[in-house]
C-alpha beads as a LAMMPS data file, in Angstrom:
LAMMPS data file: protein, C-alpha beads

199 atoms
198 bonds

1 atom types
1 bond types

-500.0 500.0 xlo xhi
-500.0 500.0 ylo yhi
-500.0 500.0 zlo zhi

Masses

1 110.0

Atoms # bond

1 1 1 -193.373 394.879 -236.786
2 1 1 -190.933 394.758 -239.693
3 1 1 -191.303 391.899 -242.114
4 1 1 -188.385 389.466 -242.047
5 1 1 -186.426 389.248 -245.269
6 1 1 -186.297 385.737 -246.605
7 1 1 -183.226 384.457 -248.391
8 1 1 -182.716 381.115 -250.031
9 1 1 -179.840 378.762 -249.322
10 1 1 -178.805 379.282 -252.940
11 1 1 -178.453 383.029 -252.383
12 1 1 -176.256 382.420 -249.339
13 1 1 -174.192 379.924 -251.330
14 1 1 -173.752 382.460 -254.158
15 1 1 -172.531 385.062 -251.662
16 1 1 -170.180 382.461 -250.160
17 1 1 -168.817 381.595 -253.613
18 1 1 -168.037 385.235 -254.264
19 1 1 -166.215 385.652 -250.960
20 1 1 -164.394 382.300 -251.063
21 1 1 -163.242 382.684 -254.670
22 1 1 -161.889 386.128 -253.828
23 1 1 -160.322 385.363 -250.442
24 1 1 -160.130 381.587 -250.216
25 1 1 -161.023 379.919 -246.953
26 1 1 -159.818 382.981 -245.057
27 1 1 -163.026 384.744 -246.133
28 1 1 -165.194 385.089 -243.040
29 1 1 -168.812 384.245 -242.414
30 1 1 -169.276 387.906 -241.449
31 1 1 -168.132 388.883 -244.964
32 1 1 -170.469 386.317 -246.484
33 1 1 -173.366 387.592 -244.382
34 1 1 -172.597 391.167 -245.443
35 1 1 -172.456 390.145 -249.129
36 1 1 -175.797 388.359 -248.771
37 1 1 -177.385 391.184 -246.745
38 1 1 -178.194 388.922 -243.789
39 1 1 -176.996 388.355 -240.264
40 1 1 -174.220 385.897 -239.558
41 1 1 -176.659 383.914 -237.426
42 1 1 -178.776 383.202 -240.510
43 1 1 -175.814 381.408 -242.042
44 1 1 -175.421 379.149 -239.020
45 1 1 -179.134 378.372 -238.928
46 1 1 -178.768 376.987 -242.473
47 1 1 -175.240 375.520 -242.441
48 1 1 -173.582 373.613 -239.634
49 1 1 -170.294 375.509 -239.864
50 1 1 -168.067 377.520 -242.176
51 1 1 -166.358 374.378 -243.492
52 1 1 -169.666 372.855 -244.636
53 1 1 -170.669 376.115 -246.326
54 1 1 -167.255 376.235 -248.009
55 1 1 -167.603 372.713 -249.426
56 1 1 -171.155 373.362 -250.605
57 1 1 -170.186 376.710 -252.138
58 1 1 -167.309 375.142 -254.047
59 1 1 -169.556 372.329 -255.211
60 1 1 -167.253 369.535 -254.128
61 1 1 -169.115 366.301 -254.741
62 1 1 -168.706 363.874 -251.858
63 1 1 -169.418 360.827 -254.073
64 1 1 -168.231 361.589 -257.600
65 1 1 -170.031 359.749 -260.404
66 1 1 -166.834 358.085 -261.563
67 1 1 -166.692 356.165 -258.242
68 1 1 -169.924 354.400 -259.211
69 1 1 -168.597 353.734 -262.716
70 1 1 -165.567 351.939 -261.257
71 1 1 -167.834 349.678 -259.217
72 1 1 -170.017 348.922 -262.231
73 1 1 -167.124 348.179 -264.599
74 1 1 -165.101 345.782 -262.461
75 1 1 -165.136 342.300 -263.934
76 1 1 -167.256 343.062 -267.001
77 1 1 -166.454 343.901 -270.599
78 1 1 -163.038 344.836 -271.921
79 1 1 -160.537 345.945 -269.256
80 1 1 -158.820 348.448 -271.537
81 1 1 -162.087 350.062 -272.626
82 1 1 -163.315 350.138 -269.025
83 1 1 -160.111 351.839 -267.929
84 1 1 -160.492 354.353 -270.774
85 1 1 -164.026 355.210 -269.557
86 1 1 -162.878 355.486 -265.930
87 1 1 -159.890 357.655 -266.860
88 1 1 -162.017 360.024 -268.948
89 1 1 -164.505 360.437 -266.102
90 1 1 -161.696 360.878 -263.570
91 1 1 -160.039 363.525 -265.738
92 1 1 -163.320 365.461 -266.046
93 1 1 -163.729 365.282 -262.273
94 1 1 -160.164 366.474 -261.593
95 1 1 -160.449 369.269 -264.155
96 1 1 -163.444 370.607 -262.238
97 1 1 -162.007 369.944 -258.781
98 1 1 -158.601 371.597 -259.137
99 1 1 -159.774 375.236 -259.354
100 1 1 -161.872 374.597 -256.256
101 1 1 -158.987 373.056 -254.358
102 1 1 -156.777 375.978 -255.349
103 1 1 -159.139 378.233 -253.366
104 1 1 -158.091 376.278 -250.296
105 1 1 -154.392 377.112 -250.617
106 1 1 -154.774 380.403 -248.756
107 1 1 -156.426 378.627 -245.867
108 1 1 -154.826 378.168 -242.467
109 1 1 -156.663 374.829 -242.493
110 1 1 -155.000 372.278 -244.748
111 1 1 -156.940 371.098 -247.800
112 1 1 -156.711 367.560 -246.389
113 1 1 -158.700 368.616 -243.331
114 1 1 -161.173 370.697 -245.322
115 1 1 -161.954 367.881 -247.748
116 1 1 -162.219 365.112 -245.156
117 1 1 -165.916 364.433 -244.754
118 1 1 -167.612 362.249 -242.152
119 1 1 -164.287 360.798 -240.991
120 1 1 -163.377 359.641 -244.506
121 1 1 -160.171 360.614 -246.285
122 1 1 -160.397 363.483 -248.788
123 1 1 -161.847 362.714 -252.201
124 1 1 -158.446 362.630 -254.002
125 1 1 -157.235 359.954 -251.565
126 1 1 -160.517 358.066 -251.847
127 1 1 -160.162 358.323 -255.637
128 1 1 -156.769 356.643 -255.552
129 1 1 -158.198 353.953 -253.266
130 1 1 -161.099 353.462 -255.698
131 1 1 -158.645 352.955 -258.572
132 1 1 -156.629 350.603 -256.378
133 1 1 -159.756 348.511 -255.754
134 1 1 -160.357 348.331 -259.524
135 1 1 -156.849 347.086 -260.278
136 1 1 -156.843 344.659 -257.333
137 1 1 -160.168 343.156 -258.424
138 1 1 -159.079 342.821 -262.046
139 1 1 -155.751 341.255 -261.002
140 1 1 -157.529 338.842 -258.632
141 1 1 -159.932 337.817 -261.408
142 1 1 -157.021 337.207 -263.762
143 1 1 -158.309 339.845 -266.202
144 1 1 -155.011 341.690 -265.729
145 1 1 -152.192 339.166 -265.651
146 1 1 -149.571 340.963 -263.577
147 1 1 -148.563 344.269 -262.053
148 1 1 -148.453 346.269 -258.864
149 1 1 -151.935 347.603 -258.182
150 1 1 -150.661 350.550 -256.124
151 1 1 -148.299 351.622 -258.907
152 1 1 -151.115 351.265 -261.442
153 1 1 -153.525 353.372 -259.394
154 1 1 -150.945 356.073 -258.641
155 1 1 -149.795 356.211 -262.277
156 1 1 -153.330 356.678 -263.594
157 1 1 -154.366 359.202 -260.954
158 1 1 -151.086 361.114 -261.015
159 1 1 -150.983 361.420 -264.797
160 1 1 -154.538 362.702 -265.035
161 1 1 -154.020 365.047 -262.085
162 1 1 -150.930 366.461 -263.796
163 1 1 -152.790 366.930 -267.091
164 1 1 -155.712 368.663 -265.389
165 1 1 -153.360 370.909 -263.382
166 1 1 -151.368 371.894 -266.485
167 1 1 -154.595 372.888 -268.225
168 1 1 -156.005 374.772 -265.232
169 1 1 -152.884 376.936 -264.872
170 1 1 -152.357 377.281 -268.631
171 1 1 -149.067 375.378 -268.874
172 1 1 -150.439 372.763 -271.277
173 1 1 -149.351 374.938 -274.211
174 1 1 -145.714 374.011 -273.514
175 1 1 -146.166 370.256 -273.975
176 1 1 -149.632 369.867 -275.489
177 1 1 -151.152 366.414 -275.789
178 1 1 -154.664 365.331 -276.621
179 1 1 -156.388 363.673 -273.678
180 1 1 -157.260 360.596 -275.756
181 1 1 -153.606 360.116 -276.719
182 1 1 -152.473 360.528 -273.119
183 1 1 -155.053 358.038 -271.876
184 1 1 -154.111 355.465 -274.529
185 1 1 -150.420 355.812 -273.665
186 1 1 -151.045 355.429 -269.930
187 1 1 -153.214 352.365 -270.532
188 1 1 -150.354 350.926 -272.586
189 1 1 -147.843 351.643 -269.820
190 1 1 -150.042 350.340 -267.031
191 1 1 -151.464 347.262 -268.706
192 1 1 -148.673 346.505 -271.153
193 1 1 -149.174 345.294 -274.711
194 1 1 -150.544 341.858 -273.757
195 1 1 -151.324 342.047 -270.071
196 1 1 -155.119 341.683 -270.316
197 1 1 -157.412 338.767 -270.855
198 1 1 -158.326 338.429 -274.501
199 1 1 -155.364 340.453 -275.818

Bonds

1 1 1 2
2 1 2 3
3 1 3 4
4 1 4 5
5 1 5 6
6 1 6 7
7 1 7 8
8 1 8 9
9 1 9 10
10 1 10 11
11 1 11 12
12 1 12 13
13 1 13 14
14 1 14 15
15 1 15 16
16 1 16 17
17 1 17 18
18 1 18 19
19 1 19 20
20 1 20 21
21 1 21 22
22 1 22 23
23 1 23 24
24 1 24 25
25 1 25 26
26 1 26 27
27 1 27 28
28 1 28 29
29 1 29 30
30 1 30 31
31 1 31 32
32 1 32 33
33 1 33 34
34 1 34 35
35 1 35 36
36 1 36 37
37 1 37 38
38 1 38 39
39 1 39 40
40 1 40 41
41 1 41 42
42 1 42 43
43 1 43 44
44 1 44 45
45 1 45 46
46 1 46 47
47 1 47 48
48 1 48 49
49 1 49 50
50 1 50 51
51 1 51 52
52 1 52 53
53 1 53 54
54 1 54 55
55 1 55 56
56 1 56 57
57 1 57 58
58 1 58 59
59 1 59 60
60 1 60 61
61 1 61 62
62 1 62 63
63 1 63 64
64 1 64 65
65 1 65 66
66 1 66 67
67 1 67 68
68 1 68 69
69 1 69 70
70 1 70 71
71 1 71 72
72 1 72 73
73 1 73 74
74 1 74 75
75 1 75 76
76 1 76 77
77 1 77 78
78 1 78 79
79 1 79 80
80 1 80 81
81 1 81 82
82 1 82 83
83 1 83 84
84 1 84 85
85 1 85 86
86 1 86 87
87 1 87 88
88 1 88 89
89 1 89 90
90 1 90 91
91 1 91 92
92 1 92 93
93 1 93 94
94 1 94 95
95 1 95 96
96 1 96 97
97 1 97 98
98 1 98 99
99 1 99 100
100 1 100 101
101 1 101 102
102 1 102 103
103 1 103 104
104 1 104 105
105 1 105 106
106 1 106 107
107 1 107 108
108 1 108 109
109 1 109 110
110 1 110 111
111 1 111 112
112 1 112 113
113 1 113 114
114 1 114 115
115 1 115 116
116 1 116 117
117 1 117 118
118 1 118 119
119 1 119 120
120 1 120 121
121 1 121 122
122 1 122 123
123 1 123 124
124 1 124 125
125 1 125 126
126 1 126 127
127 1 127 128
128 1 128 129
129 1 129 130
130 1 130 131
131 1 131 132
132 1 132 133
133 1 133 134
134 1 134 135
135 1 135 136
136 1 136 137
137 1 137 138
138 1 138 139
139 1 139 140
140 1 140 141
141 1 141 142
142 1 142 143
143 1 143 144
144 1 144 145
145 1 145 146
146 1 146 147
147 1 147 148
148 1 148 149
149 1 149 150
150 1 150 151
151 1 151 152
152 1 152 153
153 1 153 154
154 1 154 155
155 1 155 156
156 1 156 157
157 1 157 158
158 1 158 159
159 1 159 160
160 1 160 161
161 1 161 162
162 1 162 163
163 1 163 164
164 1 164 165
165 1 165 166
166 1 166 167
167 1 167 168
168 1 168 169
169 1 169 170
170 1 170 171
171 1 171 172
172 1 172 173
173 1 173 174
174 1 174 175
175 1 175 176
176 1 176 177
177 1 177 178
178 1 178 179
179 1 179 180
180 1 180 181
181 1 181 182
182 1 182 183
183 1 183 184
184 1 184 185
185 1 185 186
186 1 186 187
187 1 187 188
188 1 188 189
189 1 189 190
190 1 190 191
191 1 191 192
192 1 192 193
193 1 193 194
194 1 194 195
195 1 195 196
196 1 196 197
197 1 197 198
198 1 198 199
């Protein structure tokens, strides 16, 4: 009897990365199996479905570390400095996420559906909601004196998303700006010159 070839999950994921980065979500599990030198059934014994393999292969974190930072920074320390930390972490997350999301554009399944996990909205939507919770909590505590929390959350997220996108596609050379300068300006716009406790 022939000895069964063993393959690690990591080897399957590497084959999936190769196929998905070349063909996007339209890459098939048969192509992944061929690239890995295994049967298609082996894939489905290890991964629930193609979508799960796709998300694992792209390395999309279901609970980004910056979510936890938001929870830990609400109500403590300096609001401006906390927002600077959150924005830097969010930017780093978006800078890594965008190339992965771009692989989804060729998919017949919308990115929204691909990135929705366990009935939750996709991570970019959850990220905006996480920022919203930060601004609402700081407004409720009186640490930010006034403002529209939705506008604050969308401004922060949208600006950092735009910056990350411009860098990913190489357009940042047209209107270059240092991330620290951009973050400081957005904090100034969002919080105003004297809109925080202690300022």
